[in-house]
Structures are given as structure tokens and as C-alpha cells.
All heavy atoms as TSV, in Angstrom:
chain	resi	resn	atom	element	x	y	z
A	1	MET	N	N	-1.412	-51.885	18.313
A	1	MET	CA	C	-2.137	-51.347	17.173
A	1	MET	C	C	-3.137	-50.270	17.611
A	1	MET	O	O	-3.285	-49.260	16.944
A	1	MET	CB	C	-2.855	-52.481	16.454
A	1	MET	CG	C	-3.709	-51.981	15.331
A	1	MET	SD	S	-3.712	-53.135	14.006
A	1	MET	CE	C	-5.023	-52.509	13.063
A	2	PHE	N	N	-3.831	-50.527	18.725
A	2	PHE	CA	C	-4.806	-49.566	19.217
A	2	PHE	C	C	-4.127	-48.253	19.600
A	2	PHE	O	O	-4.657	-47.177	19.336
A	2	PHE	CB	C	-5.551	-50.167	20.419
A	2	PHE	CG	C	-6.618	-49.273	20.965
A	2	PHE	CD1	C	-7.784	-49.042	20.249
A	2	PHE	CD2	C	-6.459	-48.652	22.188
A	2	PHE	CE1	C	-8.758	-48.219	20.738
A	2	PHE	CE2	C	-7.425	-47.820	22.688
A	2	PHE	CZ	C	-8.596	-47.609	21.969
A	3	LYS	N	N	-2.966	-48.351	20.196
A	3	LYS	CA	C	-2.214	-47.168	20.602
A	3	LYS	C	C	-1.814	-46.336	19.377
A	3	LYS	O	O	-1.863	-45.109	19.397
A	3	LYS	CB	C	-0.966	-47.606	21.376
A	3	LYS	CG	C	-0.411	-46.591	22.280
A	3	LYS	CD	C	0.725	-47.199	23.082
A	3	LYS	CE	C	0.974	-46.401	24.322
A	3	LYS	NZ	N	2.065	-46.931	25.107
A	4	ARG	N	N	-1.446	-47.017	18.313
A	4	ARG	CA	C	-1.068	-46.322	17.081
A	4	ARG	C	C	-2.272	-45.631	16.437
A	4	ARG	O	O	-2.163	-44.518	15.915
A	4	ARG	CB	C	-0.458	-47.341	16.111
A	4	ARG	CG	C	0.573	-46.729	15.221
A	4	ARG	CD	C	1.416	-47.752	14.560
A	4	ARG	NE	N	0.760	-48.177	13.327
A	4	ARG	CZ	C	1.199	-49.118	12.533
A	4	ARG	NH1	N	2.278	-49.784	12.844
A	4	ARG	NH2	N	0.559	-49.427	11.441
A	5	ALA	N	N	-3.428	-46.279	16.505
A	5	ALA	CA	C	-4.642	-45.691	15.938
A	5	ALA	C	C	-5.048	-44.440	16.713
A	5	ALA	O	O	-5.440	-43.425	16.126
A	5	ALA	CB	C	-5.782	-46.703	15.946
A	6	ILE	N	N	-4.943	-44.500	18.035
A	6	ILE	CA	C	-5.273	-43.341	18.861
A	6	ILE	C	C	-4.311	-42.190	18.574
A	6	ILE	O	O	-4.720	-41.027	18.471
A	6	ILE	CB	C	-5.238	-43.712	20.361
A	6	ILE	CG1	C	-6.360	-44.687	20.696
A	6	ILE	CG2	C	-5.331	-42.472	21.240
A	6	ILE	CD1	C	-7.746	-44.123	20.508
A	7	LYS	N	N	-3.034	-42.504	18.434
A	7	LYS	CA	C	-2.034	-41.483	18.129
A	7	LYS	C	C	-2.322	-40.837	16.769
A	7	LYS	O	O	-2.236	-39.620	16.617
A	7	LYS	CB	C	-0.643	-42.105	18.138
A	7	LYS	CG	C	0.466	-41.118	18.019
A	7	LYS	CD	C	1.813	-41.790	18.142
A	7	LYS	CE	C	2.929	-40.791	18.027
A	7	LYS	NZ	N	4.240	-41.417	18.110
A	8	PHE	N	N	-2.703	-41.640	15.788
A	8	PHE	CA	C	-3.034	-41.145	14.456
A	8	PHE	C	C	-4.259	-40.235	14.509
A	8	PHE	O	O	-4.266	-39.135	13.937
A	8	PHE	CB	C	-3.281	-42.317	13.504
A	8	PHE	CG	C	-3.701	-41.894	12.135
A	8	PHE	CD1	C	-2.785	-41.376	11.244
A	8	PHE	CD2	C	-5.026	-42.014	11.722
A	8	PHE	CE1	C	-3.159	-40.984	9.974
A	8	PHE	CE2	C	-5.414	-41.625	10.466
A	8	PHE	CZ	C	-4.484	-41.112	9.587
A	9	LEU	N	N	-5.301	-40.677	15.226
A	9	LEU	CA	C	-6.513	-39.865	15.335
A	9	LEU	C	C	-6.248	-38.578	16.107
A	9	LEU	O	O	-6.805	-37.525	15.782
A	9	LEU	CB	C	-7.625	-40.667	16.009
A	9	LEU	CG	C	-8.225	-41.789	15.165
A	9	LEU	CD1	C	-9.242	-42.570	15.981
A	9	LEU	CD2	C	-8.864	-41.254	13.904
A	10	GLY	N	N	-5.412	-38.634	17.115
A	10	GLY	CA	C	-5.059	-37.437	17.863
A	10	GLY	C	C	-4.327	-36.430	16.995
A	10	GLY	O	O	-4.567	-35.230	17.084
A	11	ALA	N	N	-3.432	-36.929	16.154
A	11	ALA	CA	C	-2.711	-36.040	15.252
A	11	ALA	C	C	-3.657	-35.408	14.241
A	11	ALA	O	O	-3.568	-34.208	13.943
A	11	ALA	CB	C	-1.600	-36.802	14.532
A	12	ARG	N	N	-4.581	-36.201	13.722
A	12	ARG	CA	C	-5.559	-35.667	12.756
A	12	ARG	C	C	-6.479	-34.647	13.408
A	12	ARG	O	O	-6.798	-33.619	12.819
A	12	ARG	CB	C	-6.401	-36.802	12.150
A	12	ARG	CG	C	-5.659	-37.698	11.242
A	12	ARG	CD	C	-5.317	-36.962	9.987
A	12	ARG	NE	N	-4.597	-37.854	9.115
A	12	ARG	CZ	C	-4.304	-37.585	7.876
A	12	ARG	NH1	N	-4.661	-36.440	7.353
A	12	ARG	NH2	N	-3.622	-38.430	7.145
A	13	LEU	N	N	-6.916	-34.939	14.625
A	13	LEU	CA	C	-7.797	-34.016	15.330
A	13	LEU	C	C	-7.069	-32.717	15.652
A	13	LEU	O	O	-7.635	-31.627	15.503
A	13	LEU	CB	C	-8.319	-34.668	16.609
A	13	LEU	CG	C	-9.350	-33.879	17.402
A	13	LEU	CD1	C	-10.597	-33.634	16.568
A	13	LEU	CD2	C	-9.704	-34.608	18.672
A	14	SER	N	N	-5.834	-32.806	16.063
A	14	SER	CA	C	-5.041	-31.605	16.337
A	14	SER	C	C	-4.877	-30.772	15.075
A	14	SER	O	O	-4.969	-29.541	15.119
A	14	SER	CB	C	-3.664	-31.987	16.866
A	14	SER	OG	O	-3.766	-32.677	18.076
A	15	PHE	N	N	-4.628	-31.427	13.964
A	15	PHE	CA	C	-4.484	-30.728	12.684
A	15	PHE	C	C	-5.795	-30.047	12.303
A	15	PHE	O	O	-5.804	-28.894	11.857
A	15	PHE	CB	C	-4.049	-31.716	11.602
A	15	PHE	CG	C	-3.806	-31.077	10.275
A	15	PHE	CD1	C	-2.727	-30.236	10.079
A	15	PHE	CD2	C	-4.667	-31.319	9.214
A	15	PHE	CE1	C	-2.504	-29.638	8.849
A	15	PHE	CE2	C	-4.448	-30.729	7.987
A	15	PHE	CZ	C	-3.368	-29.891	7.801
A	16	LEU	N	N	-6.921	-30.709	12.500
A	16	LEU	CA	C	-8.232	-30.148	12.176
A	16	LEU	C	C	-8.530	-28.927	13.049
A	16	LEU	O	O	-9.009	-27.903	12.552
A	16	LEU	CB	C	-9.320	-31.206	12.352
A	16	LEU	CG	C	-10.738	-30.774	12.037
A	16	LEU	CD1	C	-10.870	-30.435	10.561
A	16	LEU	CD2	C	-11.708	-31.868	12.421
A	17	ILE	N	N	-8.221	-29.013	14.325
A	17	ILE	CA	C	-8.441	-27.883	15.228
A	17	ILE	C	C	-7.565	-26.705	14.825
A	17	ILE	O	O	-8.014	-25.553	14.828
A	17	ILE	CB	C	-8.204	-28.305	16.690
A	17	ILE	CG1	C	-9.312	-29.255	17.131
A	17	ILE	CG2	C	-8.129	-27.096	17.607
A	17	ILE	CD1	C	-9.089	-29.901	18.470
A	18	LEU	N	N	-6.324	-26.973	14.456
A	18	LEU	CA	C	-5.422	-25.910	14.007
A	18	LEU	C	C	-5.965	-25.234	12.756
A	18	LEU	O	O	-5.957	-23.998	12.654
A	18	LEU	CB	C	-4.032	-26.483	13.731
A	18	LEU	CG	C	-3.008	-25.502	13.165
A	18	LEU	CD1	C	-2.684	-24.433	14.196
A	18	LEU	CD2	C	-1.766	-26.231	12.726
A	19	ILE	N	N	-6.461	-25.998	11.814
A	19	ILE	CA	C	-7.033	-25.439	10.576
A	19	ILE	C	C	-8.243	-24.571	10.891
A	19	ILE	O	O	-8.389	-23.468	10.344
A	19	ILE	CB	C	-7.400	-26.570	9.587
A	19	ILE	CG1	C	-6.150	-27.301	9.119
A	19	ILE	CG2	C	-8.192	-26.036	8.410
A	19	ILE	CD1	C	-5.164	-26.426	8.375
A	20	ILE	N	N	-9.104	-25.028	11.789
A	20	ILE	CA	C	-10.294	-24.247	12.153
A	20	ILE	C	C	-9.888	-22.926	12.794
A	20	ILE	O	O	-10.441	-21.867	12.473
A	20	ILE	CB	C	-11.216	-25.070	13.077
A	20	ILE	CG1	C	-11.860	-26.208	12.282
A	20	ILE	CG2	C	-12.286	-24.188	13.712
A	20	ILE	CD1	C	-12.615	-27.205	13.122
A	21	ILE	N	N	-8.909	-22.961	13.690
A	21	ILE	CA	C	-8.437	-21.734	14.339
A	21	ILE	C	C	-7.849	-20.774	13.311
A	21	ILE	O	O	-8.113	-19.559	13.350
A	21	ILE	CB	C	-7.415	-22.067	15.444
A	21	ILE	CG1	C	-8.113	-22.741	16.621
A	21	ILE	CG2	C	-6.676	-20.818	15.902
A	21	ILE	CD1	C	-7.187	-23.302	17.660
A	22	LEU	N	N	-7.068	-21.295	12.372
A	22	LEU	CA	C	-6.480	-20.440	11.341
A	22	LEU	C	C	-7.533	-19.825	10.427
A	22	LEU	O	O	-7.420	-18.661	10.031
A	22	LEU	CB	C	-5.447	-21.221	10.526
A	22	LEU	CG	C	-4.160	-21.578	11.262
A	22	LEU	CD1	C	-3.281	-22.467	10.377
A	22	LEU	CD2	C	-3.413	-20.341	11.688
A	23	VAL	N	N	-8.567	-20.577	10.101
A	23	VAL	CA	C	-9.640	-20.055	9.242
A	23	VAL	C	C	-10.406	-18.944	9.961
A	23	VAL	O	O	-10.688	-17.893	9.380
A	23	VAL	CB	C	-10.589	-21.189	8.791
A	23	VAL	CG1	C	-11.875	-20.647	8.207
A	23	VAL	CG2	C	-9.893	-22.092	7.799
A	24	VAL	N	N	-10.720	-19.161	11.232
A	24	VAL	CA	C	-11.428	-18.131	11.995
A	24	VAL	C	C	-10.573	-16.868	12.110
A	24	VAL	O	O	-11.069	-15.751	11.933
A	24	VAL	CB	C	-11.826	-18.666	13.395
A	24	VAL	CG1	C	-12.309	-17.550	14.301
A	24	VAL	CG2	C	-12.894	-19.739	13.258
A	25	ALA	N	N	-9.285	-17.035	12.379
A	25	ALA	CA	C	-8.386	-15.884	12.475
A	25	ALA	C	C	-8.307	-15.145	11.139
A	25	ALA	O	O	-8.302	-13.908	11.108
A	25	ALA	CB	C	-6.998	-16.332	12.922
A	26	ALA	N	N	-8.259	-15.882	10.037
A	26	ALA	CA	C	-8.197	-15.252	8.716
A	26	ALA	C	C	-9.474	-14.472	8.416
A	26	ALA	O	O	-9.414	-13.369	7.858
A	26	ALA	CB	C	-7.947	-16.302	7.642
A	27	VAL	N	N	-10.618	-15.008	8.797
A	27	VAL	CA	C	-11.886	-14.315	8.561
A	27	VAL	C	C	-11.955	-13.028	9.386
A	27	VAL	O	O	-12.319	-11.964	8.874
A	27	VAL	CB	C	-13.082	-15.239	8.874
A	27	VAL	CG1	C	-14.387	-14.474	8.933
A	27	VAL	CG2	C	-13.168	-16.352	7.846
A	28	VAL	N	N	-11.583	-13.123	10.658
A	28	VAL	CA	C	-11.618	-11.933	11.521
A	28	VAL	C	C	-10.650	-10.867	11.015
A	28	VAL	O	O	-11.010	-9.689	10.903
A	28	VAL	CB	C	-11.307	-12.321	12.991
A	28	VAL	CG1	C	-11.066	-11.087	13.843
A	28	VAL	CG2	C	-12.433	-13.151	13.561
A	29	LEU	N	N	-9.431	-11.267	10.693
A	29	LEU	CA	C	-8.460	-10.297	10.183
A	29	LEU	C	C	-8.895	-9.718	8.841
A	29	LEU	O	O	-8.697	-8.529	8.572
A	29	LEU	CB	C	-7.083	-10.938	10.067
A	29	LEU	CG	C	-6.393	-11.232	11.393
A	29	LEU	CD1	C	-5.099	-12.001	11.154
A	29	LEU	CD2	C	-6.128	-9.962	12.154
A	30	GLY	N	N	-9.497	-10.532	8.005
A	30	GLY	CA	C	-9.990	-10.044	6.725
A	30	GLY	C	C	-11.110	-9.039	6.885
A	30	GLY	O	O	-11.157	-8.020	6.184
A	31	LEU	N	N	-12.030	-9.304	7.811
A	31	LEU	CA	C	-13.107	-8.348	8.076
A	31	LEU	C	C	-12.557	-7.042	8.615
A	31	LEU	O	O	-12.977	-5.959	8.200
A	31	LEU	CB	C	-14.107	-8.936	9.073
A	31	LEU	CG	C	-15.070	-9.979	8.537
A	31	LEU	CD1	C	-15.827	-10.633	9.683
A	31	LEU	CD2	C	-16.026	-9.358	7.553
A	32	MET	N	N	-11.611	-7.138	9.540
A	32	MET	CA	C	-11.029	-5.929	10.117
A	32	MET	C	C	-10.258	-5.135	9.066
A	32	MET	O	O	-10.360	-3.913	9.000
A	32	MET	CB	C	-10.121	-6.287	11.287
A	32	MET	CG	C	-10.870	-6.758	12.508
A	32	MET	SD	S	-9.792	-7.210	13.849
A	32	MET	CE	C	-9.248	-5.596	14.377
A	33	LEU	N	N	-9.507	-5.826	8.245
A	33	LEU	CA	C	-8.745	-5.158	7.196
A	33	LEU	C	C	-9.675	-4.524	6.171
A	33	LEU	O	O	-9.490	-3.373	5.770
A	33	LEU	CB	C	-7.808	-6.153	6.505
A	33	LEU	CG	C	-6.888	-5.586	5.448
A	33	LEU	CD1	C	-5.807	-4.754	6.112
A	33	LEU	CD2	C	-6.271	-6.686	4.635
A	34	GLY	N	N	-10.684	-5.262	5.763
A	34	GLY	CA	C	-11.624	-4.736	4.772
A	34	GLY	C	C	-12.398	-3.539	5.268
A	34	GLY	O	O	-12.559	-2.544	4.555
A	35	TYR	N	N	-12.874	-3.609	6.505
A	35	TYR	CA	C	-13.658	-2.489	7.032
A	35	TYR	C	C	-12.764	-1.316	7.409
A	35	TYR	O	O	-13.121	-0.165	7.188
A	35	TYR	CB	C	-14.474	-2.945	8.241
A	35	TYR	CG	C	-15.446	-1.906	8.728
A	35	TYR	CD1	C	-16.583	-1.618	7.996
A	35	TYR	CD2	C	-15.214	-1.204	9.890
A	35	TYR	CE1	C	-17.474	-0.651	8.417
A	35	TYR	CE2	C	-16.096	-0.231	10.330
A	35	TYR	CZ	C	-17.227	0.039	9.586
A	35	TYR	OH	O	-18.094	1.000	10.004
A	36	GLY	N	N	-11.614	-1.610	7.980
A	36	GLY	CA	C	-10.741	-0.540	8.457
A	36	GLY	C	C	-9.969	0.152	7.365
A	36	GLY	O	O	-9.909	1.374	7.297
A	37	VAL	N	N	-9.365	-0.622	6.475
A	37	VAL	CA	C	-8.504	-0.029	5.442
A	37	VAL	C	C	-9.308	0.328	4.195
A	37	VAL	O	O	-9.277	1.459	3.731
A	37	VAL	CB	C	-7.339	-0.978	5.092
A	37	VAL	CG1	C	-6.516	-0.430	3.959
A	37	VAL	CG2	C	-6.468	-1.218	6.321
A	38	LEU	N	N	-10.028	-0.619	3.672
A	38	LEU	CA	C	-10.769	-0.371	2.433
A	38	LEU	C	C	-12.024	0.459	2.672
A	38	LEU	O	O	-12.388	1.295	1.852
A	38	LEU	CB	C	-11.143	-1.701	1.774
A	38	LEU	CG	C	-9.968	-2.588	1.364
A	38	LEU	CD1	C	-10.478	-3.905	0.812
A	38	LEU	CD2	C	-9.083	-1.894	0.364
A	39	GLY	N	N	-12.690	0.228	3.798
A	39	GLY	CA	C	-13.928	0.945	4.078
A	39	GLY	C	C	-13.729	2.274	4.767
A	39	GLY	O	O	-14.651	3.086	4.837
A	40	GLY	N	N	-12.559	2.490	5.316
A	40	GLY	CA	C	-12.275	3.759	5.958
A	40	GLY	C	C	-12.861	3.908	7.346
A	40	GLY	O	O	-12.905	5.001	7.885
A	41	GLY	N	N	-13.298	2.811	7.944
A	41	GLY	CA	C	-13.862	2.890	9.294
A	41	GLY	C	C	-12.863	2.425	10.332
A	41	GLY	O	O	-11.700	2.141	10.040
A	42	ASN	N	N	-13.320	2.356	11.558
A	42	ASN	CA	C	-12.504	1.868	12.651
A	42	ASN	C	C	-12.534	0.332	12.623
A	42	ASN	O	O	-13.611	-0.255	12.705
A	42	ASN	CB	C	-13.054	2.391	13.978
A	42	ASN	CG	C	-12.192	2.030	15.147
A	42	ASN	OD1	O	-11.165	1.396	15.004
A	42	ASN	ND2	N	-12.629	2.452	16.323
A	43	PRO	N	N	-11.386	-0.335	12.513
A	43	PRO	CA	C	-11.369	-1.800	12.393
A	43	PRO	C	C	-12.033	-2.533	13.556
A	43	PRO	O	O	-12.588	-3.609	13.360
A	43	PRO	CB	C	-9.888	-2.147	12.330
A	43	PRO	CG	C	-9.209	-0.921	11.897
A	43	PRO	CD	C	-10.038	0.216	12.396
A	44	THR	N	N	-12.026	-1.955	14.746
A	44	THR	CA	C	-12.645	-2.643	15.874
A	44	THR	C	C	-14.167	-2.576	15.831
A	44	THR	O	O	-14.838	-3.312	16.558
A	44	THR	CB	C	-12.139	-2.071	17.213
A	44	THR	OG1	O	-12.413	-0.679	17.255
A	44	THR	CG2	C	-10.644	-2.306	17.372
A	45	ASN	N	N	-14.723	-1.725	14.983
A	45	ASN	CA	C	-16.182	-1.661	14.839
A	45	ASN	C	C	-16.754	-2.900	14.168
A	45	ASN	O	O	-17.974	-3.060	14.143
A	45	ASN	CB	C	-16.594	-0.411	14.059
A	45	ASN	CG	C	-16.535	0.833	14.903
A	45	ASN	OD1	O	-16.409	0.764	16.117
A	45	ASN	ND2	N	-16.606	1.980	14.254
A	46	VAL	N	N	-15.906	-3.746	13.623
A	46	VAL	CA	C	-16.373	-4.985	13.003
A	46	VAL	C	C	-17.096	-5.839	14.036
A	46	VAL	O	O	-18.006	-6.587	13.708
A	46	VAL	CB	C	-15.189	-5.755	12.377
A	46	VAL	CG1	C	-15.570	-7.156	11.977
A	46	VAL	CG2	C	-14.661	-5.001	11.187
A	47	PHE	N	N	-16.708	-5.710	15.300
A	47	PHE	CA	C	-17.313	-6.517	16.358
A	47	PHE	C	C	-18.543	-5.852	16.974
A	47	PHE	O	O	-19.124	-6.383	17.909
A	47	PHE	CB	C	-16.272	-6.774	17.453
A	47	PHE	CG	C	-15.026	-7.419	16.933
A	47	PHE	CD1	C	-13.834	-6.720	16.907
A	47	PHE	CD2	C	-15.052	-8.711	16.431
A	47	PHE	CE1	C	-12.687	-7.306	16.422
A	47	PHE	CE2	C	-13.909	-9.297	15.936
A	47	PHE	CZ	C	-12.724	-8.597	15.934
A	48	ASN	N	N	-18.949	-4.719	16.438
A	48	ASN	CA	C	-20.108	-3.990	16.948
A	48	ASN	C	C	-21.396	-4.598	16.391
A	48	ASN	O	O	-21.574	-4.728	15.180
A	48	ASN	CB	C	-19.995	-2.508	16.550
A	48	ASN	CG	C	-21.018	-1.643	17.228
A	48	ASN	OD1	O	-21.938	-2.128	17.865
A	48	ASN	ND2	N	-20.861	-0.347	17.066
A	49	HIS	N	N	-22.308	-4.934	17.281
A	49	HIS	CA	C	-23.568	-5.573	16.877
A	49	HIS	C	C	-24.421	-4.652	16.010
A	49	HIS	O	O	-25.078	-5.097	15.065
A	49	HIS	CB	C	-24.338	-5.981	18.136
A	49	HIS	CG	C	-25.576	-6.751	17.850
A	49	HIS	ND1	N	-26.777	-6.144	17.661
A	49	HIS	CD2	C	-25.789	-8.077	17.682
A	49	HIS	CE1	C	-27.702	-7.058	17.406
A	49	HIS	NE2	N	-27.120	-8.246	17.420
A	50	ASN	N	N	-24.412	-3.359	16.319
A	50	ASN	CA	C	-25.228	-2.407	15.554
A	50	ASN	C	C	-24.765	-2.290	14.106
A	50	ASN	O	O	-25.583	-2.088	13.210
A	50	ASN	CB	C	-25.197	-1.030	16.221
A	50	ASN	CG	C	-25.890	-1.058	17.562
A	50	ASN	OD1	O	-26.825	-1.825	17.773
A	50	ASN	ND2	N	-25.424	-0.227	18.473
A	51	LEU	N	N	-23.476	-2.417	13.870
A	51	LEU	CA	C	-22.957	-2.378	12.505
A	51	LEU	C	C	-23.534	-3.522	11.682
A	51	LEU	O	O	-23.987	-3.327	10.558
A	51	LEU	CB	C	-21.427	-2.451	12.503
A	51	LEU	CG	C	-20.785	-2.611	11.127
A	51	LEU	CD1	C	-20.903	-1.308	10.351
A	51	LEU	CD2	C	-19.351	-3.035	11.264
A	52	TRP	N	N	-23.537	-4.717	12.260
A	52	TRP	CA	C	-24.047	-5.877	11.531
A	52	TRP	C	C	-25.553	-5.797	11.346
A	52	TRP	O	O	-26.081	-6.251	10.329
A	52	TRP	CB	C	-23.637	-7.169	12.234
A	52	TRP	CG	C	-22.176	-7.388	12.069
A	52	TRP	CD1	C	-21.206	-7.194	12.991
A	52	TRP	CD2	C	-21.507	-7.784	10.859
A	52	TRP	NE1	N	-19.981	-7.455	12.448
A	52	TRP	CE2	C	-20.133	-7.822	11.143
A	52	TRP	CE3	C	-21.936	-8.112	9.577
A	52	TRP	CZ2	C	-19.191	-8.180	10.196
A	52	TRP	CZ3	C	-20.996	-8.469	8.638
A	52	TRP	CH2	C	-19.648	-8.493	8.939
A	53	ARG	N	N	-26.262	-5.178	12.296
A	53	ARG	CA	C	-27.696	-5.000	12.135
A	53	ARG	C	C	-27.958	-4.086	10.941
A	53	ARG	O	O	-28.838	-4.357	10.119
A	53	ARG	CB	C	-28.298	-4.406	13.405
A	53	ARG	CG	C	-29.809	-4.331	13.324
A	53	ARG	CD	C	-30.450	-3.794	14.564
A	53	ARG	NE	N	-29.910	-4.434	15.750
A	53	ARG	CZ	C	-29.797	-3.816	16.917
A	53	ARG	NH1	N	-30.183	-2.561	17.060
A	53	ARG	NH2	N	-29.308	-4.452	17.962
A	54	GLU	N	N	-27.174	-3.010	10.834
A	54	GLU	CA	C	-27.305	-2.101	9.685
A	54	GLU	C	C	-27.017	-2.814	8.369
A	54	GLU	O	O	-27.725	-2.632	7.379
A	54	GLU	CB	C	-26.331	-0.933	9.817
A	54	GLU	CG	C	-26.763	0.178	10.708
A	54	GLU	CD	C	-25.749	1.316	10.699
A	54	GLU	OE1	O	-25.202	1.609	9.622
A	54	GLU	OE2	O	-25.510	1.870	11.778
A	55	VAL	N	N	-25.965	-3.608	8.357
A	55	VAL	CA	C	-25.597	-4.333	7.135
A	55	VAL	C	C	-26.710	-5.263	6.703
A	55	VAL	O	O	-27.112	-5.294	5.538
A	55	VAL	CB	C	-24.280	-5.119	7.338
A	55	VAL	CG1	C	-24.022	-6.080	6.201
A	55	VAL	CG2	C	-23.114	-4.161	7.510
A	56	PHE	N	N	-27.274	-6.027	7.650
A	56	PHE	CA	C	-28.340	-6.962	7.299
A	56	PHE	C	C	-29.626	-6.238	6.911
A	56	PHE	O	O	-30.371	-6.725	6.067
A	56	PHE	CB	C	-28.597	-7.946	8.440
A	56	PHE	CG	C	-27.515	-8.987	8.569
A	56	PHE	CD1	C	-26.841	-9.162	9.755
A	56	PHE	CD2	C	-27.162	-9.780	7.498
A	56	PHE	CE1	C	-25.840	-10.107	9.882
A	56	PHE	CE2	C	-26.168	-10.733	7.597
A	56	PHE	CZ	C	-25.500	-10.895	8.800
A	57	GLU	N	N	-29.876	-5.077	7.494
A	57	GLU	CA	C	-31.059	-4.307	7.105
A	57	GLU	C	C	-30.901	-3.778	5.681
A	57	GLU	O	O	-31.875	-3.727	4.925
A	57	GLU	CB	C	-31.284	-3.154	8.065
A	57	GLU	CG	C	-31.879	-3.591	9.395
A	57	GLU	CD	C	-31.995	-2.444	10.379
A	57	GLU	OE1	O	-31.619	-1.295	10.029
A	57	GLU	OE2	O	-32.462	-2.702	11.505
A	58	LYS	N	N	-29.685	-3.395	5.299
A	58	LYS	CA	C	-29.456	-2.919	3.937
A	58	LYS	C	C	-29.541	-4.061	2.923
A	58	LYS	O	O	-29.979	-3.870	1.801
A	58	LYS	CB	C	-28.092	-2.233	3.825
A	58	LYS	CG	C	-28.061	-0.894	4.500
A	58	LYS	CD	C	-26.705	-0.235	4.387
A	58	LYS	CE	C	-26.690	1.083	5.122
A	58	LYS	NZ	N	-25.365	1.726	5.087
A	59	LEU	N	N	-29.119	-5.255	3.326
A	59	LEU	CA	C	-29.169	-6.393	2.427
A	59	LEU	C	C	-30.567	-6.984	2.291
A	59	LEU	O	O	-30.905	-7.553	1.264
A	59	LEU	CB	C	-28.207	-7.491	2.904
A	59	LEU	CG	C	-26.725	-7.174	2.793
A	59	LEU	CD1	C	-25.900	-8.298	3.405
A	59	LEU	CD2	C	-26.329	-6.953	1.347
A	60	ASN	N	N	-31.380	-6.831	3.323
A	60	ASN	CA	C	-32.734	-7.384	3.322
A	60	ASN	C	C	-33.752	-6.278	3.593
A	60	ASN	O	O	-34.333	-6.203	4.670
A	60	ASN	CB	C	-32.871	-8.470	4.409
A	60	ASN	CG	C	-31.950	-9.620	4.167
A	60	ASN	OD1	O	-31.791	-10.078	3.048
A	60	ASN	ND2	N	-31.321	-10.101	5.236
A	61	PRO	N	N	-34.003	-5.427	2.600
A	61	PRO	CA	C	-34.986	-4.352	2.832
A	61	PRO	C	C	-36.394	-4.917	2.979
A	61	PRO	O	O	-36.736	-5.938	2.388
A	61	PRO	CB	C	-34.856	-3.478	1.586
A	61	PRO	CG	C	-34.314	-4.379	0.550
A	61	PRO	CD	C	-33.483	-5.409	1.262
A	62	LYS	N	N	-37.199	-4.235	3.776
A	62	LYS	CA	C	-38.580	-4.719	3.983
A	62	LYS	C	C	-39.576	-3.888	3.234
A	62	LYS	O	O	-39.438	-2.817	2.879
A	62	LYS	CB	C	-38.908	-4.702	5.473
A	62	LYS	CG	C	-38.118	-5.742	6.201
A	62	LYS	CD	C	-38.512	-5.757	7.658
A	62	LYS	CE	C	-37.702	-6.818	8.366
A	62	LYS	NZ	N	-38.062	-6.972	9.738
């Protein structure tokens, strides 16, 4: 019984990790697609720290 419970939990944990990886990949691809295609910029600039600093400064004016 214990072996079956461990196997069940392992399968659930593997499924959860797969879902997390897919969600992160979808977010990254969505950001790249949105900035590159819709925004007209370079898609790899999504990973640029200065871009995000500008975005947050525009969203939170002082």
C-alpha cells in the first residue's frame, strides 16, 4: 500500500511540475510575442532589465 501511495504522489508531483513548466513557457512566449509582434520591438528585449524598469516607472509615476 505504501508503495502505491508513493507512486501516486510521484505521478501527481510530476504532473504539477509539468504544469508549472508549461505555464512559465506560455508566459515567456506570450511576453515575447506581445512585445515583438504587437509592440513592434525586438522580442529578446523582454528579458532586458531596463525595459522593465521603464515599464514600472510609467505605471507608478512619482
